[in-house]
Every structure is written in structure tokens, then in C-alpha cells.
BAVOKOL-351292 format. One line per field, with one value per residue (C-alpha): residue number from 1; residue in three letters; x, y, z. Coordinates in pm, 1 decimal, always signed. Layout:
<pators>
seq = c(NUM_...)
type = c(ALA_...)
X = c(X_...)
Y = c(Y_...)
Z = c(Z_...)
</pators>
This chain:
<pators>
seq = c(1_2_3_4_5_6_7_8_9_10_11_12_13_14_15_16_17_18_19_20_21_22_23_24_25_26_27_28_29_30_31_32_33_34_35_36_37_38_39_40_41_42_43_44_45_46_47_48_49_50_51_52_53_54_55_56_57_58_59_60_61_62_63_64_65_66_67_68_69_70_71_72_73_74_75_76_77_78_79_80_81_82_83_84_85_86_87_88_89_90_91_92_93_94_95_96_97_98_99_100_101_102_103_104_105_106_107_108_109_110_111_112_113_114_115_116_117_118_119_120_121_122_123_124_125_126_127_128_129_130_131_132_133_134_135_136_137_138_139_140_141_142_143_144_145_146_147_148_149_150_151_152_153_154_155_156_157_158_159_160_161_162_163_164_165_166_167_168_169_170_171_172_173_174_175_176_177_178_179_180_181_182_183_184_185_186_187_188_189_190_191_192_193_194_195_196_197_198_199_200_201_202_203_204_205_206_207_208_209_210_211_212_213_214_215_216_217_218_219_220_221_222_223_224_225_226_227_228_229_230_231_232_233_234_235_236_237_238_239_240_241_242_243_244_245_246_247_248_249_250_251_252_253_254_255_256_257_258_259_260_261_262_263_264_265_266_267_268_269_270_271_272_273_274_275_276_277_278_279_280_281_282_283_284_285_286_287_288_289_290_291_292_293_294_295_296_297_298_299_300_301_302_303)
type = c(MET_MET_ASN_SER_PRO_ASN_GLU_GLN_THR_MET_GLU_THR_ILE_GLN_ALA_MET_ARG_ARG_GLN_GLU_GLU_LEU_ALA_TYR_THR_VAL_PRO_ASP_TYR_LEU_SER_CYS_LEU_PRO_ALA_ALA_ALA_PHE_THR_ILE_CYS_ASN_SER_THR_PRO_VAL_ASP_ALA_SER_CYS_ARG_PHE_ALA_MET_SER_LYS_TRP_CYS_ASP_ASP_ILE_SER_ASP_HIS_CYS_ASN_TYR_ASN_ARG_GLU_THR_VAL_ALA_ILE_ALA_MET_ASN_CYS_LEU_ASP_ARG_PHE_MET_SER_THR_ALA_SER_GLY_GLN_GLU_ILE_LEU_PHE_ASN_ARG_SER_LEU_TYR_GLN_LEU_ALA_ALA_MET_THR_ALA_LEU_TYR_SER_SER_VAL_LYS_ILE_HIS_GLU_GLN_GLU_ALA_ILE_ASP_PRO_GLN_LEU_MET_SER_SER_LEU_SER_ASN_GLY_ILE_HIS_SER_ALA_GLN_ALA_VAL_GLU_ALA_MET_GLU_SER_LYS_MET_LEU_THR_ALA_ILE_GLN_TRP_ARG_VAL_ASN_PRO_PRO_THR_ALA_MET_SER_PHE_VAL_ARG_SER_MET_ILE_ASP_LEU_LEU_PRO_SER_ASP_CYS_ILE_ASP_SER_CYS_SER_LYS_GLU_THR_ILE_LEU_ASP_VAL_ALA_ARG_VAL_GLN_ILE_GLU_LEU_ILE_VAL_ASN_LYS_TYR_GLU_PHE_CYS_THR_SER_ASP_ALA_SER_SER_ILE_ALA_LEU_ALA_CYS_VAL_LEU_ASN_ALA_ILE_GLU_SER_LEU_THR_ASP_ASP_GLY_MET_VAL_CYS_ALA_ASN_PHE_GLU_THR_VAL_ALA_ARG_LYS_ILE_MET_SER_ILE_GLU_HIS_ALA_VAL_VAL_GLN_ASP_LEU_ARG_ILE_ALA_ILE_TYR_GLU_LEU_ILE_ASN_GLY_SER_ASP_CYS_ASN_VAL_ASP_PHE_GLN_THR_THR_ASN_SER_ALA_THR_ALA_GLU_LYS_LEU_GLY_SER_SER_CYS_THR_ALA_GLY_ALA_THR_VAL_ALA_THR_LYS_ASP_ASN_SER_SER_PHE_ARG_SER_SER_PRO_ARG_SER_THR_ALA_THR_HIS_ILE_VAL)
X = c(-2825.3_-3075.1_-3392.1_-3744.9_-3922.3_-4153.1_-3909.9_-3787.5_-4115.0_-4164.0_-3850.5_-3999.1_-4257.3_-4087.7_-3829.0_-4164.4_-4310.1_-3994.3_-3980.1_-4356.3_-4330.2_-4058.4_-4102.0_-4454.4_-4702.9_-4986.0_-5127.0_-5460.8_-5374.6_-5684.2_-5817.0_-5508.5_-5558.9_-5553.7_-5894.2_-5810.9_-5694.1_-6041.5_-6178.9_-5903.5_-5866.0_-6053.2_-6088.3_-6312.2_-6038.1_-6010.8_-6193.0_-6219.1_-6472.9_-6149.4_-5931.1_-6189.8_-6290.7_-5888.9_-5843.6_-6127.9_-5966.4_-5634.1_-5830.3_-5996.3_-5646.9_-5510.9_-5760.9_-5762.9_-5372.5_-5382.7_-5153.2_-5123.2_-5354.9_-5056.4_-4943.4_-5236.6_-5211.7_-4863.9_-4953.8_-5225.3_-4958.2_-4692.5_-5017.5_-5146.8_-4785.5_-4715.9_-5007.2_-4889.1_-4588.8_-4562.2_-4500.4_-4819.7_-5045.2_-5050.1_-5174.3_-5505.9_-5646.1_-5626.5_-5848.1_-5696.4_-5350.9_-5455.0_-5601.8_-5248.5_-5092.5_-5278.1_-5221.2_-4883.7_-4845.9_-4979.4_-4751.0_-4453.1_-4577.8_-4580.8_-4299.5_-4152.7_-4323.7_-4451.2_-4287.9_-4413.6_-4403.0_-4653.7_-4533.9_-4561.6_-4741.4_-5006.0_-5090.5_-5155.0_-5392.3_-5633.4_-5644.4_-5795.9_-5525.9_-5588.3_-5240.9_-4915.1_-4642.6_-4418.5_-4649.2_-4666.0_-4280.9_-4234.2_-4498.9_-4277.3_-3985.3_-4187.1_-4333.9_-4065.5_-3865.1_-4098.4_-4157.4_-3759.0_-3783.9_-3940.6_-4168.2_-4170.5_-4404.2_-4503.6_-4836.6_-5144.5_-5164.6_-4732.5_-4819.4_-5149.0_-4900.8_-4687.0_-4937.0_-5077.5_-4771.7_-4766.9_-5134.3_-5100.3_-5146.7_-5316.0_-5637.5_-5636.8_-5559.9_-5376.6_-5727.6_-5836.7_-5528.7_-5571.5_-5961.0_-5856.9_-5565.1_-5824.3_-6126.4_-5827.7_-5788.3_-6135.8_-6105.8_-5843.6_-5923.5_-6237.1_-5971.2_-5740.9_-6006.2_-6129.2_-5944.3_-6068.8_-5788.9_-5545.2_-5387.2_-5389.6_-5065.8_-5088.8_-5016.8_-5281.4_-5545.5_-5366.5_-5424.0_-5793.9_-5857.2_-5730.3_-5929.4_-6224.8_-6151.9_-6052.7_-6390.3_-6619.2_-6445.8_-6455.2_-6679.5_-6383.2_-6379.9_-6003.1_-5847.5_-5884.6_-5832.4_-5508.8_-5391.6_-5460.7_-5251.0_-4993.6_-5011.0_-5017.9_-4747.9_-4466.5_-4659.3_-4709.0_-5028.4_-5293.0_-5646.9_-5863.2_-5685.8_-5718.9_-6124.8_-6191.0_-6043.0_-6278.2_-6583.9_-6476.4_-6434.8_-6742.9_-6919.8_-6756.9_-6842.3_-7236.9_-7229.5_-7058.9_-7244.4_-6998.6_-7129.2_-6873.6_-6858.0_-6654.6_-6563.4_-6485.8_-6202.9_-6277.3_-6186.9_-6412.5_-6180.2_-6270.5_-6433.9_-6547.0_-6325.3_-6361.3_-6559.8_-6562.4_-6436.6_-6594.7_-6253.2_-6234.0_-5991.9_-6096.5_-5911.7_-5911.7_-5888.0_-5596.4_-5537.6_-5643.1_-5260.9_-5191.7_-4974.3_-4590.8_-4525.1_-4125.8_-3956.7_-3937.5_-4106.5_-4277.3_-4638.3_-4786.3_-5102.3_-5426.2_-5665.5)
Y = c(+378.9_+261.6_+104.7_+327.6_+136.0_+26.4_-122.4_-282.1_-414.7_-573.0_-734.9_-892.7_-1021.1_-1161.0_-1350.1_-1494.2_-1596.9_-1773.5_-1921.5_-2028.7_-2187.7_-2390.0_-2594.3_-2470.3_-2585.0_-2841.1_-3122.3_-3207.8_-3506.8_-3638.7_-3684.1_-3890.0_-4146.6_-4511.9_-4632.2_-5005.3_-4849.7_-4768.3_-5134.4_-5239.9_-4973.8_-5071.9_-4714.1_-4489.3_-4230.2_-3879.2_-3584.1_-3192.0_-3284.7_-3400.0_-3130.5_-2858.4_-2968.8_-3009.1_-2627.4_-2506.3_-2669.9_-2542.0_-2172.7_-2235.3_-2303.8_-1970.1_-1820.4_-1883.7_-1845.3_-1566.5_-1681.9_-1505.9_-1693.7_-1689.3_-1974.7_-2198.5_-2086.9_-2212.0_-2526.8_-2636.7_-2578.2_-2867.0_-3037.5_-3058.8_-3060.7_-3350.2_-3543.2_-3504.8_-3737.0_-4100.4_-4084.3_-3901.7_-4056.5_-4371.0_-4138.5_-4086.6_-4432.1_-4341.8_-4079.1_-4068.3_-4071.8_-3764.6_-3641.2_-3659.8_-3497.1_-3207.1_-3117.2_-3216.6_-2942.5_-2696.9_-2783.4_-2741.4_-2395.1_-2269.5_-2399.7_-2179.5_-1898.2_-1790.0_-1678.7_-1962.3_-2299.8_-2606.6_-2828.2_-3183.7_-3324.2_-3036.4_-3131.5_-3507.5_-3383.4_-3175.6_-3513.4_-3624.0_-3890.5_-4002.1_-3927.4_-3931.7_-3663.4_-3926.4_-3979.9_-3618.5_-3560.4_-3906.9_-3750.8_-3434.8_-3581.0_-3783.3_-3508.2_-3289.9_-3529.3_-3580.5_-3197.0_-3165.5_-2912.2_-2653.8_-2452.4_-2103.7_-2036.6_-1732.7_-1666.5_-1533.2_-1239.6_-1178.3_-1129.6_-899.0_-675.2_-609.4_-549.5_-278.5_-101.9_-122.1_+139.3_+427.5_+681.9_+957.1_+697.3_+536.5_+657.8_+473.5_+420.9_+271.5_+72.9_-105.2_-128.3_-337.1_-512.3_-621.7_-730.4_-980.5_-1141.4_-1212.0_-1359.5_-1566.2_-1682.9_-1811.8_-1967.1_-2205.6_-2424.2_-2470.3_-2761.8_-2642.8_-2361.4_-2553.6_-2628.3_-2245.1_-2060.9_-1810.5_-1502.3_-1558.2_-1635.8_-1279.3_-1126.5_-1245.3_-1089.5_-786.0_-720.3_-838.3_-571.9_-286.5_-339.6_-320.0_+5.2_+168.0_+215.8_+337.1_+44.2_+164.4_+128.6_-231.2_-296.1_-103.4_-241.7_-625.0_-530.3_-469.2_-706.5_-958.9_-822.0_-823.1_-1210.9_-1372.6_-1478.7_-1528.4_-1288.4_-1646.4_-1795.2_-1434.9_-1393.3_-1754.9_-1720.5_-1406.4_-1539.0_-1864.0_-1671.2_-1479.4_-1770.2_-1891.8_-1574.4_-1611.1_-1961.5_-1917.3_-1959.7_-1672.6_-1341.5_-1138.8_-745.3_-608.6_-283.1_-409.1_-695.2_-1001.8_-974.6_-1219.2_-1471.1_-1816.9_-1765.0_-2140.3_-2436.2_-2778.1_-2784.9_-3064.8_-3107.0_-3380.1_-3496.8_-3569.2_-3352.0_-3148.0_-2881.2_-3014.5_-2703.6_-2777.0_-2488.2_-2127.0_-1994.8_-1756.0_-1791.3_-1663.7_-1403.6_-1496.3_-1501.8_-1936.8_-2019.9_-2367.6_-2351.2_-2677.0_-2582.0_-2345.3_-2094.8)
Z = c(-7200.3_-6994.1_-7093.0_-7053.2_-6784.0_-7033.0_-7236.3_-6890.5_-6831.8_-7194.3_-7184.3_-6814.7_-6972.9_-7240.7_-7011.5_-6821.3_-7060.6_-7234.8_-6897.0_-6946.0_-7248.3_-7158.1_-6872.1_-6700.0_-6960.8_-6873.8_-7174.2_-7134.3_-6874.2_-6776.9_-7112.3_-7244.0_-6944.6_-7100.6_-7175.1_-7057.9_-6713.1_-6633.1_-6633.9_-6479.7_-6192.2_-5844.3_-5760.6_-5942.1_-6163.7_-6080.6_-6306.6_-6311.5_-6013.9_-5776.5_-5892.9_-5832.4_-5475.6_-5376.2_-5568.2_-5311.6_-5047.3_-5099.9_-5130.4_-4770.4_-4672.3_-4791.4_-4695.5_-4327.5_-4324.4_-4487.1_-4751.2_-5129.7_-5332.4_-5625.5_-5339.6_-5456.3_-5803.8_-5806.4_-5596.6_-5811.6_-6157.3_-5973.7_-5921.7_-6279.4_-6417.9_-6179.3_-6267.8_-6665.7_-6580.7_-6601.9_-6169.8_-6172.9_-6421.6_-6148.9_-5897.5_-6122.5_-6091.8_-5693.5_-5566.9_-5210.4_-5335.3_-5582.3_-5292.2_-5053.9_-5421.3_-5361.6_-5005.0_-5092.0_-5402.4_-5138.7_-4874.4_-5052.0_-5249.7_-4917.4_-4750.1_-5050.0_-5133.9_-4841.6_-4487.2_-4253.1_-4369.1_-4271.3_-4038.0_-4217.9_-3936.8_-3957.0_-4266.2_-4187.0_-3930.3_-4167.2_-4380.8_-4045.7_-4003.5_-4373.1_-4457.1_-4220.7_-4196.8_-4370.7_-4655.6_-4722.9_-4731.4_-4944.4_-5169.6_-5175.2_-5320.4_-5561.9_-5703.8_-5685.6_-5864.2_-6107.8_-6215.8_-6206.3_-5899.5_-6139.3_-5872.2_-5968.3_-6227.2_-6415.8_-6253.1_-6421.7_-6170.3_-6226.1_-6623.9_-6465.1_-6246.9_-6533.2_-6777.0_-6560.8_-6597.0_-6966.2_-6992.5_-7153.0_-6826.0_-7034.2_-7109.2_-6772.0_-6446.8_-6134.8_-5959.0_-6273.6_-6292.0_-5975.0_-5997.6_-6322.7_-6096.3_-5887.4_-6138.4_-6292.4_-5978.6_-5941.9_-6202.5_-6231.3_-5870.6_-6008.6_-6298.1_-6083.8_-5973.3_-6365.8_-6494.1_-6835.4_-6752.1_-6659.4_-6997.3_-7109.4_-7075.5_-6759.7_-6990.8_-7240.2_-6920.0_-6832.4_-7101.6_-7112.4_-6780.3_-6802.5_-7132.7_-6987.0_-6717.2_-6924.5_-7087.2_-6766.7_-6705.5_-7054.5_-7282.8_-7530.0_-7729.0_-7915.5_-7548.7_-7529.0_-7855.9_-7865.4_-7545.9_-7667.6_-8034.3_-7823.1_-7520.4_-7783.7_-7988.2_-7675.0_-7603.9_-7877.1_-7853.9_-8138.3_-8106.8_-8159.2_-7796.5_-7623.4_-7774.1_-7718.5_-7340.8_-7250.4_-7372.4_-7171.3_-6872.1_-6882.5_-6874.2_-6632.1_-6457.1_-6523.9_-6439.4_-6099.5_-5776.4_-5670.4_-5644.9_-5914.7_-5851.0_-6126.1_-5887.6_-5615.6_-5512.1_-5388.7_-5027.5_-4843.1_-4643.1_-4524.8_-4176.9_-4091.4_-3941.0_-4012.0_-4310.6_-4533.6_-4901.6_-5123.2_-5166.7_-4805.8_-4672.8_-4371.0_-4160.9_-3805.7_-3530.3_-3305.4_-3040.5_-2997.8_-3045.5_-3351.4_-3622.1_-3574.0_-3830.0_-3833.9_-4139.7_-4268.0_-3932.3_-3955.6_-3859.8_-3651.1_-3539.9_-3700.8_-3516.0)
</pators>
């Protein structure tokens, strides 16, 4: 007997949840750095601000190249998991190598999840020649080995899209579901850049963002409460975890420089080339040719 659409959706969510728990969790690796190493290393160790700078840089590249922002989320998850390995911990004491690792994470994620790969020579040019194409490829090999080639994490947005299908149509129409999807996306795109959220499961973040979105759309508290009960049961997530995340997300949004409008999607794209991030990587203009859009082609320049 064929399962109903809702049953299929629940099974999909549970499968993603198992995948997440099995291979894609991130420990608080910055707080685990050995204290003795701080006095031994000659350079300032990587901190949350470094991660923020490189994540924002990845956003700029993604927006300019019309990549999916989920590709950035995947890149940052790969980077975070890499940094939590023995190989990655060494990099945390060298900010230049961390910059290279972050660029490489985006390079690999684009290669896997976008239609057009980035030429390693272009990645080198994006660092103003600080990192060679050979260094990018060597770092990619090191990273993929360290994370055991696990490069397909279930993203928060993938959970959100499935959760939307579980919303009761008698209470929330299709237009409202689209709005909830967009509002959740805005929150998630802010969260990806912040280190303090990287240790939270994508499923928990997704549920918190959807609940925030529902609450912003309707005054009927029962809709939000009932959906939370159903979703938490499907994914085995504790209420306290979701509640803490919801509060943290609200605080992030209220304290953000971004003007987040909960009624519209965050559709702004990067227009400026050549702007630097604090980690030192810059977007270099190469020529006026446009990207080809053929599947699996390789970009060798940025407009």
C-alpha cells in the first residue's frame, strides 16, 4: 500500500535527521583549542570573527555568481567539520591557512552542488594571488580526507522545505506557506554566518525558523504550538532546544545591521566587485565575459 504524501514527507525528514546525527554534527571546536598552543603559535588563532568574515565573503561570491545560498551553508558545514578534526585544528592557529580552507570549502561545494565549477586558478585570483591554484587543490584533498568525503549535509533549508509540506492547508494557504518559506530563509541566511549557531543541528534551526515565521504570520498561537508538537515528535527534538534557538535567532535579528523584513524575501544580491573582507580575500575582476550556464562547465573568470 502506497504511503500518503504526509507519511512520505515524515519519512524523508526522519531519514535526513538520521543522516545529520550520523555524520554532520559540529562540535564547539573553537572552545576546544588547547590553551598551551596559544603561547606556542606565532600568529593569532582563528576566532568567530574570522569565520564570520569568510562566511560573508562566500555570500558575496555566491550572490555575484548566482549560486544557491545553500551552497554556502554546505561549504561552512564542511569547513566547520574540517576544523574539528586533527588536521583542521592545526589550521586554526594560522589565519592565512584558515582563509585558504574557507575558500577551498566553497570551491568544493560549488563543484559538487552547482552547475558550474570554479577553476582553481580563479580561486587563486580571488585571494589576490596569496594562495596558488595548487594550494587550493592540496587543501581540498586534505579537507575531503579529513571529513571522509561527507559533502552532502542535510541543510536547514532542506528541512524547511519538507516541513512546509506538513503545515495544515486548512489553516495556512499556499501563499502563506511561500511567505513562511521566505521568512525562514532570511533567518537561516543570517544564522549560517554566525559561529554560535554552527553547533546546532540544521533540523533544530529549521524548526525554530519555521516557528518564528509562522508566529510572524498569524495570531493563532495554537497553529504554531500544534505544528511544533508534530514536528518535534517526528524529529525527536526537545522543546527547550527549539525555544532557546528561537530566542537566540530573534536576538540576532534585532541586533543585526541587516534590515530584515519578515514579510518579504531577502532578495538583495551582491553588486560590488573588489570589496575586501577582513580576512584578506578579495573579489578580483577579470574581464567582461559572462559565465556559461551549461551544466558542469568551469568558470575561469568573474564578471
